[in-house]
Structures are given as structure tokens and as C-alpha cells.
N, C-alpha and C positions, 0 to 999 in steps of 0.2 A: 504494499499499500504506500509505496513512495510518493505517489501523486498527492497524498493527503498532507500538505505541508504549507507552511509560511503564514497563513492568515489567521488572525485572532478575531476578527469581527467582519460583518457584512460591509462596513465602511471601506474595506479593501476594494469593493467594486469600483470605487472612484479611480483606482490605479490601473484599471484595465486598458486604458488608452483607447477607448472605443473611438472609431473615425468619425462618427457622426457628432460626437460631443465637441462643443466649442465652435462649430461651424454655424453659418447663418441659417442653414437648412439641416433640420434634424432628421426627417424621414426621407426615404426615397420617394421620388415624385414620378409617377408613371403617366405618360402622355401619348396620345394617339394622333399622328399625322395622316389623315386620310388621303389627301391628294397624292402624298408620296407613298402611301401604303406601308407605313412603318410605325412601330411602337418604339418608344424610347424611355429610358430610365434615367433621370437627373439626380445628381447628388452633389452637395457642396459646390454648386456652381459649374459643374462639369457633366457632360454626356458620358455615362458609364457603360451602357450596353444598349443594344437595339436588336429587333427582330421584325420579320414580315409576318403578315397574317398567315394562319395555317392554311394549308392546300384545301382548295374547295370552299373556303369562306370568303366573306365579302371583303373588298379592299377598304371599305369604310366601316370602323368598328368604334365609334366615338364613345358610345356608352359602355363604360368599363367600371367594374367593381374589384377592389383589391383587398383581399384578406390574406389567407395563407396561399391562395391561388388568385388568378385573375380571370373573371368571367365577363365576356364581352357580348353585346347584342349588335347584329347588323344594323346599319343606319336606316335603311328603308324597309318598309313592310315586305316580309318574305326574305329579306337578306339574312344570311347566316352568320352568327358569331361563334365563339369557341371558348374553351377554358385552357389557360396556360399556367405553367408554373412561373415563379417569379423571375426566371431567367428566359422565359419565352418558349419553353419546351411545350409543344402540343400535347395536352392531356387526354384528348379524344372526344369529350362531351361537345355537343353542338347546340346552339340556341337561336331560334328563329324569330326574327322581329314579328310580333303578332299584329292582327288587325286592330285598328283603333288609333294608336299614336302615329302621327306622320314621321318624317325623318327626325331621328334622334341625334342630339349634339352632345350630350354629356351624360354621365351616370354617377350614382353613388349608392351607399347602403346604410341602414341603421343596424346591421348585423342580423336582421330577420327579413326584411323587405328590401327590394331594390327600388330605385327611383331613376327617372330620366326626364329630360326636357325636350320637347319636339319643336318643330319649325314655327308652329303657332304660338309657342311659349307656354303651352300647357304642360304642367307637371304631372306625371303619372307614377303610380305605384305599381310594382310587379312582384311575383314571387321570386324565389331564388334561381328559377330556370328562366327568367325574362318572360314569363307567361302570366296570364290573367291580369291584364292592365286595368287600373282604376284610375280615372281622372280625379285629381285632387283639387287643383286651382290654376288659373291663368297668370303666368309671371310676366306677360307683356310681349314676348317675342323671342326670337333666337337668342339662346345664351347658354350658360353653364350652371351647374349646381353642385352642392356638397352638403352632407348631413352633419349636424352638430349634436353629439350625444349628451353634451352638458346641459341641454334644456330641450332636447327632443324636437328640434327644428330644422329648417333647411335655409342655406344661404343661396341666392340665385344672382348671377351676374348677366349683364346684357351686352350683346354685340353692337346694338345700334344706339346705346346711351352709355353714359359714364357710370351708371349706378351699380352697386352691389347691395342687394336688398335681403334683409333678415325676415323670414316668414314662419309662421307656425304651420304645422302639416295641413291645417285647414285653410291656409291662405291669408291670414291675418299679418298684416305687415307690423313688425316689431321695431324696425329702424332701417337706416340705410346710410351708406356713404358714397362719395364720389371719388373715382380713381383719377379724374381729370383727363381721361381719354376713353374713347369708345373701343369696341372690339375686345371686350374683357371675356376671355375664354379659358377652358381647362381649369375651372375653379376647383380647388381642393383645400380641405382642412387637414393641417398637420396635427394629428391627435397627440402627438408627443409634446408639443409646446403650445397648442391652441391658437395657431396663427393660420391665416389664410394665404394661399398661393394662387396666382393666375398668370395667364400668357397675354401680355400686351400685344395683341395681333397688329396694332398699328406700327409696331417695331419688331417685326417677326424675329422670334428667337430671343426676345427679352422677357424675363419672368420676374414678377414682383411678389413680395412678402408683405401682407398687411396684418395690422392688429384687428380685432373685432370692432374696435372703436373707430377704425378708419385712418389710422396712422400708418404711412408707409414705412416699412422697417428695412427693406432691401430691394433693389433693383439690379438685376444680373443679366447681362448679355451672355448667353452660353454658346461657346464655340462649337460649330457644327449644327446648331439649330436655326440659323438664319434662313435656310432654305426649306425648313419644315413647317408646314402649316398645321401646327398642333392646336386642335379645337377641343378635344375631350381629355381629361386628367383626373387622377385621384391619388391619394396617398393611402397607405394601408389603414384599414378600419381597425381601431382598437376600442373595445367596449369598456376596459378597465381591468384593474389588477385582479387576479384570481389565485386560488389555491385549492387543490383537492387532494384527498387521500388516495393513495394507490397501494394495492396489496394489503397483507396483514403483517402483524407483529408476531414474535414468538414468545413462549413462556419464559419469563425471567423469575427472579427471586420473589417478586411481589405480584405475580401475575402476568398476563399478556401485556407487553409493551405496547402503548398506543400514543401516536404523535398527532397533536391537534394544533391548529393555528387560529388564534382569536381574531385575526384580520389578515387579508391578503397583502402581499409586498408592494405597497404603493410608494411611488417616489416621494421623498421628503418625509416619510413617516417612519414609524418604528414597527418592525415586523415581530410579533409576539408569538412564541410557541411554547407548548408544554409536552412533555412526555410523561404519560402516567404509568404507574406500576413498576417504577425503578426502585432500587434498593437504597439509593442515595450514595453510591459509590462514584467512581470516576465515570462520567458519561461524555460522549463525544458526538457533536452534530456534524455530519459529513454533508457537504453542499457542492453542487455542480451548476454550471451556467451554460447556456447555449443560446445562439441567435435565434434558433427555431427548436421546436420540440425534439429531443432526441428519444429513441426507444429506451425505456428502462429495462435493463437486462439483468438476470440473475447472475450474481457474482460470488462464488463459493468463498466464505470467510472462515470456515472451520469451527463454527459455533454450535454445530449439531443441527439435527432435523428441524426444518422449519425456520431456522435463524439464517435468513438469506439477505444479503445486502442487495437491494434492488436498484439503487442508484449506480449506473454504469461507472466503474472506476476510472475509465478513460476521460469521463467529463468532470471528475471531482477536482475542485480547486481549493476547497476550504476545509479546515478542521477546527472546529470551535469546541473547546473543552469547558465543561462545568464540573466542578467537584462538589458533591453533596446537594446539588440542586437540580431539579428537572425542568427548569424554566429558562427560556432564552429570549432576551429582548435585543434585537439586532437592528441598528439604524440603517435605513436605506437612504443613500446620499441623494440630495436635491439635485440630480443630474439628469437632464432629459435624454442624454445619450444611452441611458440604461433601459428606456422604454422599449417593450417588446421582447426583452430577454426572458428566456424560461430559466427558472430556478428549481433545482431539485434537492431535496433534503431528506435525511433519515438519521435516527439516533441509535447509537450502540453504546451499551453499558458494559464496562470490564469490571467484573466482580466474580465471586465464587460461582454464581450461576449467571453467566452473560445473557444479555437480552438484546434483540434487535427489533426496532419499531417498524411499523408500516412506512412507506415513503411518502413524500409530498411532491406535487408537481405544481409549481405557480408560474404566473406570468407577472412580471413587474411593469406597472404602468404608472 
């Protein structure tokens, strides 16, 4: 177990040197340039990867949703979209633009439903297969949209006006601000830092970051994008921090060891955990991190039947010791670069009758 070294608290996360932290742009920005038939991923003011639409699908796939995969809808009625992994690999599923909405210009998700805006400015809700459209409200004309989970609302930008408008899902206007230019497209909310991004189509290839209060934070001309007519765009949807128990513990000196968390690992908060039924000896919290969920794999630890380390040892980066206590309070740094990381943890007690708890799988947000 030589990998279980060096770190005494979760605050060491800040030392990981994540590339996204400290840059003006926290999350990857996925945009679709239909005229060129290209998907692009932007990060830190640079174009980092691109791909073309899957074979047999539409050239124009502006309505896209980004979670752990990318699901797109073809722009026009009957056009076919696809599902890709985050590197653009075709995963196979196909999604046909249903009757009802006209040409679609952008998409977003609330984690359960999909949304798109069409040429008439009508905002539609869909299921997760881009089917069963329901008209919600008229946003005024061609534009882009993105979902805001902080208040269950939508932000809509306009191609023909300077406005970015904040709506309830019923279409009630909550506020708006002006960007000072028309052709505001590829609107996206960065869930990691709660800022809005858009493409200033009047200066093609130039992208802007805005606060929700209408303050411009950054304006970046990205090399390689000046020839790309990017009209649809999104950043990965993140619903919030999570933590769930995986597997079971084994019998120790005080019963079956059970690991619980009183709250998920939210950025800027304290992550509190308890391991029940320990004897009060030396206990260790093993912790691992990953940019995306890794499969938890059994790892023989030599503690006897049923005492299995479920956290894959290859992912383990922390070993946090407690002597005589079964509670851990670990600070999560106020570092937006940690958003989206998966965290895995499990407790081992070393005593006359060693115990191993269930594992935990959390997402930092």
C-alpha cells in the first residue's frame, strides 16, 4: 500500500495543481459550429480538441447537452443527432428532431429534462432522448439558452438584440442585462463558478464571460475559432455535491463497520464522516480522487473474509489517521478547480480484530 502516503487532510486537494484552477475559465466549453460541421472544446482561452458529427447524422447539431456524455439533436425537423463521449467518440445512440419545434439553435438540461430554443424564439422542454417536446414560452427570436440550477430558471440570449434575459420556466422575466452587441450565441452557464459564457458572433471566434449581474469578466479571442460559426454551446451540467455508500463493511470488534457522511463534499465546506462500530484504536481513512468516476474494484487486504478494500488502490492519494476517534471533519478548499472531481473513501481499523467499512463515492461541487 505504498500509494497511501503523504497527506494529512483533504486540504491537500489544493496542492493537486489542477489545470482549470486559476484560469479565467473553470469548466470546458463545448460549442457546435454547424456551417463548418464541427464540434469544438474550449478551455483556458484555447481550442483543445475538435471532431466532426457522427457518420449518418446531421451537419447541424446546435442543441447539445453535456453531462458525462454529450447528447445532440439535429437542427431541423427530422434531422438526426447523436451521443458522444467527452472526446467526441460516437457512442451509438441517435436522436431525431421531433415535430413541433422548428430549427433549433441551442440546448441545455436541468439534469432531468432537456431544453432548446427554435427559430421563432420558442423555448421547448424535451425528455432525455430529445423527444416529447412541450412549448414553455416565447423568448422573442433566434438565440441561445442555458439552465441555472441555483433557482430552477433559464437564461436566454438573443441574436438580433443585445439582451441576455433571465426567465422562470413559465416564461416570467426575472431580469436582463445588455452585452452591448447583438448576435449573442452559444450561451452556457459554468456551474463550477456560476458565470455565463457566450460567443460574440459579431466578432467571430471571440467569447465572453459575464456575471449574472451583467458585469463582463473576460473577453477572449480564441485562436482557430475565427472561422468557426459557433451558435450552440454548453458546459457540463453539475447538479451539486453528492455522496453515496457502496458495498458493505465487515465485522470488527464492535460489530459491522459502517461509514456514513453527514453532508456531501461541497467546495468551501467541511466534509464530515463517521465510522460506526469501531473499537477506538488506530483508524485510517483511505481516499482517492479522479476527474471522472473510476470503477471501485476489490483489493485483497489480508483482513479475512468479507474485509475488502473497495477503493481501487491505484486511485488512492490520501491516508488520514485518527487515533481513538471514529469521526473525520475534513475541509474542502474553496477552489473551483475541484468541481466535478470524484472522491472515494473507506475506513480501515487496525486492532486485534481489524475492520473495514463500506466505501463512499462522492462528487465534489
